[in-house]
N, C-alpha and C positions, 0 to 999 in steps of 0.2 A: 283636115277638113272633113266634116261629116257629110256624106252624100246620101240623101233619102230617095228611094225609088218612087215614092208617092208622097205628095204633100196635100192632096185633096181628092175627093171622090164625088164629082158632080153627078155621076150616074146613079147615086143612091137617093137623090132628092125625090120625094114622093113615095118612097118605099116605107113599109113598117119598120120600126126601130130594129127589131130582131133580124130582119132581112138585111138592113143596112150594116148591122154589126157583122154578119156573116161575110158580106162582100169585103169589108175593111179588113177583117181578120184573115181572109184568104190572101190578101195582098201584103198584110203586115201582121203576122202571127203574134208578135210580142206587143201589140197595141194595147194601151190602157185606155179603154173607151169609157167616156163619161157622158151620160145623157142628162141634159139640162133643159129646163123650160126656156123658150126663146126669150131673149132680153135679160137673161140672168147675168149678174155681175160675175166676172171671172178675173183671175190674176193674170198679169202680163208676162209671167215667167215662161220661158220656153223649155218644154220637155219634149224631146224628139220621139218619145214613145206614146205621148198622150194625144188622143183624138177626141174632140168634143163634138157631140151630136146635139143640135138644138132642135127641140120640137115645139110646135105651136098650135096643134089641133086637138080638139076633144074627140076621142075615139068612139065614145058611147054617150047616150043621154044621161046626164046627171040625175040621180033620184034621191029622195029622202030615205033614210033608213040605215 
């Protein structure tokens, strides 16, 4: 039976993506972190080294150019 030390990181909610990645990688150095827009469709297969970060905010003002 596989025992994982961490299964979630509620403490990273609200952090910038790069900071969240640092926290997760500190706890789970072999994590395959995938950043996706909130609401993205995902597969239901379980991979014990995959951590998905869903983001839903616009960081800067969109401009033409």
